[in-house]
C-alpha positions as CSV (number, residue, x, y, z in Angstrom):
1,V,0.0,0.0,0.0
2,Y,1.3,3.4,-0.9
3,A,0.5,6.8,0.6
4,Y,1.5,10.0,-1.3
5,A,1.3,13.7,-0.6
6,E,2.5,16.7,-2.7
7,W,3.8,19.4,-0.3
8,V,2.6,22.9,-1.0
9,L,3.2,24.8,2.3
10,G,2.4,28.1,0.7
11,S,0.2,29.5,-2.0
12,H,1.3,27.3,-4.9
13,R,3.5,24.2,-5.2
14,S,5.6,25.5,-8.1
15,R,6.5,28.6,-6.0
16,T,7.3,26.8,-2.8
17,A,8.8,23.5,-3.9
18,A,12.4,24.8,-3.7
19,T,12.0,26.1,-0.2
20,I,10.4,23.0,1.4
21,V,12.7,21.0,3.7
22,P,11.6,17.4,4.2
23,S,12.8,15.2,7.1
24,R,11.9,11.9,8.7
25,D,11.0,11.4,12.4
26,A,13.2,8.6,13.7
27,A,10.8,7.5,16.4
28,T,7.6,7.2,14.3
29,G,8.9,7.0,10.7
30,A,6.7,9.9,9.7
31,L,7.8,12.1,6.8
32,L,7.8,15.7,7.8
33,A,8.0,18.9,5.8
34,Q,8.6,22.5,6.7
35,N,8.9,25.8,4.7
36,P,11.3,28.0,6.7
37,Y,10.9,30.7,4.2
38,G,7.1,30.8,4.4
39,L,5.9,34.2,5.7
40,D,2.9,33.1,7.7
41,F,3.6,29.6,8.8
42,S,7.4,29.0,8.8
43,E,7.3,27.3,12.2
44,R,4.6,24.8,11.3
45,V,5.3,21.2,10.3
46,A,3.3,19.1,7.9
47,F,3.5,15.3,8.1
48,L,2.5,12.0,6.4
49,A,2.6,8.8,8.5
50,A,1.4,5.2,8.4
51,D,0.2,3.0,11.2
52,G,2.8,0.4,11.9
53,A,6.2,-0.2,10.2
54,T,6.8,1.3,6.8
55,H,8.6,-0.8,4.1
56,S,10.2,2.2,2.3
57,V,9.9,6.0,1.9
58,T,11.0,8.8,-0.4
59,A,10.7,12.6,-0.4
60,D,11.6,12.7,-4.1
61,R,8.6,13.3,-6.3
62,G,10.5,12.4,-9.5
63,E,11.4,9.0,-8.0
64,F,7.8,8.3,-7.0
65,I,6.0,9.6,-10.1
66,G,8.7,8.5,-12.6
67,R,9.5,9.7,-16.0
68,N,6.3,8.8,-17.7
69,G,4.1,8.5,-14.7
70,T,1.4,10.8,-13.3
71,S,0.2,11.4,-9.8
72,G,-2.8,9.2,-10.7
73,L,-0.6,6.4,-12.0
74,P,2.9,6.7,-10.5
75,Q,5.7,4.5,-11.8
76,A,6.6,3.4,-8.2
77,V,3.1,1.9,-7.8
78,L,3.1,0.3,-11.3
79,S,6.5,-1.3,-10.7
80,G,5.9,-2.3,-7.0
81,A,9.6,-1.3,-6.4
82,S,10.9,-0.3,-3.0
83,L,11.4,3.4,-2.5
84,S,15.0,4.7,-2.0
85,G,14.7,6.2,1.4
86,R,15.9,9.6,0.0
87,V,14.7,12.4,2.3
88,E,16.5,15.5,1.2
89,A,15.7,19.0,0.2
90,G,15.4,19.3,-3.6
91,D,13.6,20.8,-6.5
92,D,10.4,18.8,-6.3
93,P,9.7,17.3,-2.8
94,C,6.8,15.0,-1.9
95,A,6.0,12.4,0.8
96,A,5.6,8.8,-0.3
97,I,5.4,5.8,2.0
98,A,5.2,2.2,1.0
99,R,3.9,-0.3,3.5
100,D,3.5,-4.1,3.1
101,V,0.1,-5.4,4.1
102,D,-0.7,-9.1,4.4
103,V,-4.3,-10.0,3.5
104,P,-5.2,-13.5,4.7
105,A,-7.0,-15.9,2.3
106,G,-10.7,-15.3,2.4
107,G,-10.1,-12.0,4.2
């Protein structure tokens, strides 16, 4: 199962993407984002988290969406590949979490 969020943290994603600083909380595994250059909410933190252990994460939108993918049909989901764990400031940040879920037979 994948969870995905496009960080905005301002008026428009294309204007704020370069100033968003992603991080990961070591205790919970949650992906965090902050825009220290935002005028009104620079101290606030956005987050994306999953209940239980995550399999893999990324804060790189290009990695999750992929070259020919879309937000509705990302390459990471199509391929089922693990995410790199890359959580760094960059040109186009996001939050993506992959979590393995076992569904029992008949369940």
